[in-house]
C-alpha positions, 0 to 999 in steps of 0.5 A: 433478490434476483440478478436483475434486482441486484443490478437495478439497486446498485446502478443508479440510472433506470430505463427512463433515465437512460432513455432521457440521456440518449434523447438529449445526445441524439441516439436511439440506443447505447450501442448506437452511441458507443458505435459513434464514439469509439473508432470502429478500428478498435471496437469489439463486438463480441460477448465477454466470456465470463460466468453468468451474473449472480444474485446478491444472495448467490454472490454472498454464498459463493464468497462464503464458500471461498472464504471457507477454503481459508483456514484462520490459524493463530499467527505467530509468524511476525515479519511486519504482520501481526494479529490485532484487535480492531475496536468494534467502534472503529470497525463499525463506524470507519471500516464499514461506514460509507461516510468514510469508505466512499469519500473522494481524495481531500483535494477540496478541503471545504468538504473534507475537514473531518477526514483531514483532521483524522489524517492529522491525528495519524501524522501526529501519532507517527511523528510523536512515536518516531521522534521526527518532525514531519510525517505524511498522511500514509504510504502504501505499505512498509516496503514502498515506504522503505523504497521511497526513503531510499530515493529520498536519501539519495536526493538529500545526501551530499555523498557522490556514492551510489551505494545504499546499505541495508541491514541484513536483519531487515524484513525480507520483503522490504529488502526485495522491494528496495532491491527492485526499486534500486536497479533501474535507478542505478543504485547499488544495494549492499545487504550487510550483516551489521553485527559482523561486518563494517560499513563500506567506505562510501555510501549515501544511505543506510536502512536499519530495522528496529526491532530486526526481523529476527526480533533483536533490539539493537542500539543503533546510535553508533551506526547512525553516527558512523553513517552521518560521518560518511555523509549518508542519511539513515532510515530506521524502519521502526515498529510503532508499537515497540516505540511506545517502550523503546527509544525513538529513532529521532532521539539518536539522530535518524533522518527518516523513519518508515514502516507500517501501522498495520498492528494499530487495529488494521487486520492482516488481510493476507498482506493488505491493504495497510497504511505505511508511514514515512517521517522525516527530520526537520529540513527534509519536508519538501522532499517527502513524497505523498500527501501531507495535511497542514493546518491553516486558517479559514476566511473567519480566522478559524483553524482549518485543514488542507493538503500542504506543500503540493508543489512537490507532488507528481500532479504538478511537477510530473517527471521532476516530482519527488515520487510517483505516489499520487494516493495514500491509504486514507481509510486504513490510516484513519483506522490506525490513527483512531486506534491511537485516539481510542487507546491513548498513550497509556493504552498503547503502552499497556498493549506493548507491555503485555505483548513484550511480557508474552514474548518474555514468558515464551522465551522463559518457557523454552529456556526452562525446557532446554531449548536454546534462545538467541541471546539478544534483547527482543520486544515481541519476537523470539528466535529459538535454536533447535539444530536440525529440528526447525521444520519438524517444530513448525509442522507440529505447531501448525497441526496444533493450529499455530503458524510459526516462522521457519527461519532455516533448518536450525531456527524458528521465529515466534512473534507475539502480539496483542492477540496472544494468549497463554493458551497460544504459548502452551501450544508453542511449548508443546510443539517444541516438546517442553512443559512450559513455564508459570513462574515470574518473568521480568521485562527483558528490554535494555534499560539504555534503550527504554523510552523516557520521552512523552508521546501522544500528548495532544488532547485528542489522544486523551479525550475519547476513552469511552466508546460513547465519546469515540462514537460521537467523535467519529460521527462529528468528523463524518458530518464535516465531510461529503461522501457518496452516502450524501450525494454525487461527487462528479469529479471523474471515474474515481468517484462515480460509484457507491459500492454495494454493501454486499461487495463490502461485507466480506472484507470484515469476515475473519476468513479474509481479515485474519490471514497472514500473507506468509501463511502456509499455502494449505491455509490460503486456498480460498484467497488463491482461488479468488485472486486467480479467478479475478485475474482471469476475468480481468484478462478476458475484459482487457484482452491481455494474456495475463494480469497481476493484482500485486500492485497496491495502487495505480501508481505501482501498477504503472511502475510494474508495467514500465519495469516489465517493458524495460525487462522485455527490451533487456531480454531482447538485447536492447536494454539501451532503449530508455525513452518514454513518450508521454503526451502533454495531456497525461496524468502527472503520475505517468511521467513520474513513473517513467523516471522511477523506471529509469527512463527518459521522458519526452513529451509529445504535444497535443492539438487544440482539442487535447488529442495527441498530435500525430505529426509531433508524434512522428517527429519524436519517434524519428528523433528517438527511434533507436532508443524508443522504449515505450509510449504511455497514453491514456485511453479514453484520454484524460479529457474523456475522448476516444481519440480516433488515432489510437490504432495508428499511434500504436502501429507507429510506436511498434514500427519503431521498436517501442511498446505501447502502455495504455493507462487504464484509469478510464477502463470503465469507458471501454469494458465490453466495447473495446479491449486494449490488449486487442487494439495494440496495447502491450501493457496496462494498469487498471485502477480497480477502485475506479472501474470495479468495486474497490472503495475509494476510501477518501484517498485510498486504498486503491488496487492497480 
């Protein structure tokens, strides 16, 4: 297929359609139309410095070559990312099915009943396993969920303390996210070794990891009781697979549970996307961030699903919202929920028991060979003690095709999962220089922490055991939805494209799907090349000096950009600048993000046509000139207009010492015609699921 054929197949309007549209609006060419629409002061007339376009087959060949520079090893690193078997019926009929990956956010329940039921399955799975009352329809990842749990605890706690205590055995990336999110909000994070240190006298929240990053399974009941006595709320970051065997957090009084559902059939994918989860006890529902699916009744009195309690969300409450989260990880949440539907409670319990048995056998083999193993209860992760030899052991294992976790100079972490085999254990034993073990192994979980309560008791988790039944269930739910595989959804830039299958196909390739985010750099050359290449192309398109694709949603891109502005002012000795101007026409996420970045929101009025009122802008700048940090403005505007005063707006804010944040949600109306980084913007986030080829997924994943 030629380049021209590739473009023609995947860009809907042909030459005749284009001519007809131009005739309707009265222009002879697209350039003439864009010249009339875009203010000349920001219009860019150059050619983008990008590689020549590739044909469909050439693009796949290039991606194959890049994928070939990644090395798929046996991952036993753990730390919240685990190997998993995605059932083929789910991979083919959800992940690779445009009926699921091209759907829009389920704001219109009439055309979203299938997806809403799938998300309700996800929520039910999470509440059952955590033992809590309510769960939302997914979070962006575990780190984000944990950070949101912290801010939820601060809103709900009666404590006047600003201290948030984090278990030192929490996942290191979670500690990093919590710390970054706490700083602009004036929250003091104290990382405490709870095995050796006492809780502080006053604190508003406590974050526990269950099991810990080291693999240790601890009885957290006394800590929960102590925290409640101090007026603090408790979050337990729990492994859902472990909770099929271990006592649920809700059963010891935890207020919040957070975590990831990645190991429920969602590939590691070098760190994402995955569906995080957040669940709360009764009484905290209205403080829960993100989307929540509820059950209602339709006009005929029959059960119907809809998004519930939306009045707490950012698109309504703006700067007073519980969070800036305006999306979920719907596609991945559907996969994880369907994994539970397919396996049911007995299947999940069996997978967990086998995983634990592998870890117990691994530990027995190490002990039999004279290797010290941390004397703690564990579920799937063993910490081996090899004084001075840890790096050597990890390197030897890597040469054998197995990745282990280097904890420090003396300790090695080894995690088992659904994919672990006896051959994998043999390679690990060989790396430690021990012969292994083939005797009987007893389960090693403390009896007092064993789960006794039932879970996944709803009939849906027992009705689809066969592939035939599962296939028909997925098809039935897809038929209740309307996605781009059926027709157009003219609701905005989120929905204006049907991704080419060629763009989606590599997602399932093992070289991309089965890479741990902490794999050695020598094994991830392809991923790093891909990311660097994309960042460079996006910098050329936008006119910025540098681009990061780290944010996993537009909302997180906003927060990252605002934190960069905050850091810029602090670095210049102007950390007191904290006012963020936001037009009244802006998306609610802008205001919510500014608050999360520690800024005060000041609203700038708009005129009768919805454009920024430059007179009101002058007044607000004059009033806050000494403390002005930034303005956030969407361009083209939320109304789809190329406002003529954009360059003037940028100059006014810069003259007052502020920075200009251009929300890039509508970048598809600028690509090739204007560059934000060249017409006065300092920072932007982009929504790659809008302008580029990330699928919308029915409400996630997104990339900021």
